[in-house]
N, C-alpha and C positions, 0 to 999 in steps of 0.2 A: 527415512533415508535424511540428516540433519541435508538442510538447502544451504550450505555451504561446499557440504560437497557435489550438491547439485550444479553449484554452480563455477569450481575444478573441469566439469567438462565440458565437452569440446562447441556441446553448443549451445544456443543463446535460452535462459529456459525463458517461459513462457507462467505468467501466473493473475489470476485470478483473486477477487474480491471483497468480502462479500460482509452483508450485517446482520443481526436476527431480529430478526420479524416479531416483531406483539401481537399480534393474530393467526385466526387462521389461520384465514386467505391469502398473510403474505408469504406463510410460514409454507404453505399450498402451491405458490406463485412461486416461493423463493426455490423449493426445487424441484418446480419444474427447467426456471430457466438453469438451474446445476448444470442436469442431466440437460441439456439444447447445447448448451458450456461442454459435458463430459466429448465435445467430436475433437472439439480440439488438441486435449489431448493435455492437459493442463502436467508439469512436473510439481508443483501445488496451489494450498487454496489456504487466503488468512481470516478470517473472521474478525470482526469489530469488536469493539468490548468499550464500552457503556461508559460516561464518564460518571466519577463518582462509584464502579462496577455497578451502572445501572440497570446491564443486562447480562451480571455475572451467569447468570443460573442459565439463558436464553443461551449467550452467546455457548461455554463450558457444552450443550445438549447442542447445538446445533452443528458443531465441530463434531463431533463423534456421530452424528445421523450424515455428517459431508463423507466421513471414512471411505462410505456405503456407496456412493454413487461418487466420485471419484480413481481412478488407475495413482493420483497424485495424494506427495505427502501433504498433510492439514498446519492449517502454523497459527493457535491462537496470541489472539492481543490481548495483551494485559495490563496497564493503567497502577500506578502510584498509589493515583489521590487520590485522598480519600480514605486506603488503604496501612493496617501496618504489618512489624513485621513481622505478626502471628496469622496477618488473614493470610498474604503471600505469600509467607508460609507451607498454613494449607491449601494454599490456591495449586500453588508448584506441584506437592503430593501429589493433591488432585492428577491433575496434564498429564506427570513424569509415571503414575498409576493408569489410565489410560490411553498411555502410547504415545502421546503428542509429547517431543521430545523440543519442535521448534517454536517459537515465541517471543513476537514483534515485541520488545520490552521499550515504554512509553510512558514519560509523566502525565499525562492526559488532560484529557480538558475541564475548568472546577467544571459539577455540576451549576445549571440556569439558578434552584430552586435554592442556593446556599448564600448566606455572605460571604466574603471571601475570610474577616476577619475568623470565622468558623468550623474553614477547608481545616485538614488535620493532616499529616501525615508521615512514616519515620520516613520518608524518603524526599529528601527536596530536588534531587535530580533522576531522572531514569535510570541517569552513567550509578546511580547506589543501589539502585536494583536490581542494576543487572550484576554488579559486584552481588550483593545476599545473593540473588535466583542460581549464581555458577557456585558457589561459595553449598547446594545445598544438591543440586544433581548435578546433572552434565549435558543441561540446554545444550542449539544449540539457539542465538539469541539475533536478533532483528535489532536495531534501530532506526527514528526514519530523521529524515535529515529535509533545507530546504534551498533551492540552489539560488534561490530567488528573499535572501532574508524570512529571517520567522519575523512577525510583527513584534517579541519580546526581543531578538534581537538584531539586529538587518540590518546589523554590519558584519562582513561577509564573513574575514578575518578570524576574527569576536565569533561567530560560528565557527568555525574551524575549528578550532583547540576550542573551545565546547565535546566538536568530534571524536576530539584525537584521546578528549580524559576518557568516550562514553569509548571506543574501542581497547584503550588502555581498562578500562573495567569486564574486560572480554566481552562484547559485543562484537560478534563476526561478518554483519553483514548491512548497509541500508538502502533503504528504500526510499525515495522521491517522493514527496509534495506534488503531486498533479504543475505539468506548466506544458506548453503551449509554442516557447522556442528553444526548438536547440542548442542555438549558438549560449544561452547559456551553460543549461546543464553542461558539454563539453568544458567550457571557463571554470565553473563549480569545481567538477573531477578535477581538469587541470593543476589548480589548487590547492586543490588534499595531495593531487603525488606529490606538488614541489614541496608540501608544507608531512610531508614522509610515510602519509594514512592511504593501504593501500588493497585495502579490503575496498570485495562491491561494493558499484553504487549503480543498483538497478532506476532505473528510471520509470517514476509515473505515471501511466495517461488513462483522462478519460474524456473520452470525446463530449466536443456541443453538443447536443439532439435536444438546447430548444431556446429561443427570443431572452428570455428570463436569465440563463445562467447567466447574461455576458457582464454583468454587473454584480449575481450571488459571486461569479467566482474571483470577481476584482473585488469586493468591500469584504468578503465574510470569509475570504481566506489569504487575500494581500495576491493571485494570485496576476502577473502582469500580461499583456494580452496584446502581442501582435495589432498591430493597427490593419495590415491588410486581415488576418484575420475578422479585425471586429468590424470593417467594410464589409467583407465578402459576406458576413450571418445582418450587417442590416441592412444593408439592396436585398434579402429575403423575408425581409422580416413583411408577417404577414404567413406565410408559407411555409411553419414549421413542417413538410417535407425535404423542406429541399434545404434549411436550413439544419435539419437530422442528415444530407447527404452532404453537404458543407465537409459538416461537423464530420461523418464516420473518414470523407473524402482526406483531412486533411491531420489528422487521426491513424491514418495506415501512411504517408509517408515520412511524418515522422517517424513510424514505428521500421521502416524501410532504413529512414538515413541513420537512426540510432544505433539503429543493430549493424548496419554497413559500417561505421567508424569504428564497432569494437563494446558498444554495451553488454553489458553481462547476460540484458535477458529483457522482459518486457514487463511491468506488472498497473491490472489493467482496474481503474475503478471501478465494479460493475453496476451503482448503484438498485444493488442485487435487479437485474438486466439484463436482457445476454441478445435482444437482438441487434445491438450497436456494434458494439463491445464480437461477434464475430459474425461481423460485414467488414468490421478492420481488419478481420484476423482475414479471409476475406481476403480482403484486396490487397494485401498479404503476402495472399498464396502459401496456406500456411492451414486452409479449411482440413482436415480427416494428420494434416501433421505426416502424411505417408513416404517426403523425402526427408524427415527425419532434422523441424526446420530448418532445412532450404531453403531460404528464398527461391521463388520459381520468375 
């Protein structure tokens, strides 16, 4: 089923994101995590794609393997960086032939081992690859968005105009970068609606599980941490269990508010682990989803 169709349903979607591990031990650990998360009955799961296609084979093998472990749909990420039209055409044919119709289409990051002037791509922006993929098969294509601004496009208005171009190219839904302040998400969605962009915007959530993540989130990802959350975590420095519980409770509160106020679903960045995500879902009353996602 197309994710765009799932998003038209009466209940919000729940989805998880994984990345392809590079070792056998990591793969076994991930499959165990996926099996544990299956109790939540996700509507779809997504698999990331390494910078410049560095995990291409691993990503697609994992997509096919996950199909045997979850009842929901599988969405493959695909990045245009370092790929030619021929590359993307072959990949599109492969995915379509494997029954994977949902793709998260991204420009992607530059591989760390390459110099900027040596990076090539037939697609300058994600919107260009989206148009190309749409011309080859009837994929359901998603895109990324940044409620707090992207480091290359900090001006939200400019970012929204870029999103308009992405939607006009065939993007059917958006998933946000992780965030910890719901007000920023709702301001962003309202600005999109004011600009005439009406596709679903799924909030991306990742609970804090350790003290070291504070600086990493802000410096590496440009995510803004509310001072209240930062103070709560700092007050528990040295007690990782207490920090993890704080992160879980904060994320669960975020999710409840997001869904109560009309968000179309929740997309969890799992980091290939299950414990924190399951505990957030339990806090939300979604374990087993026996009430068909009705919050209890």
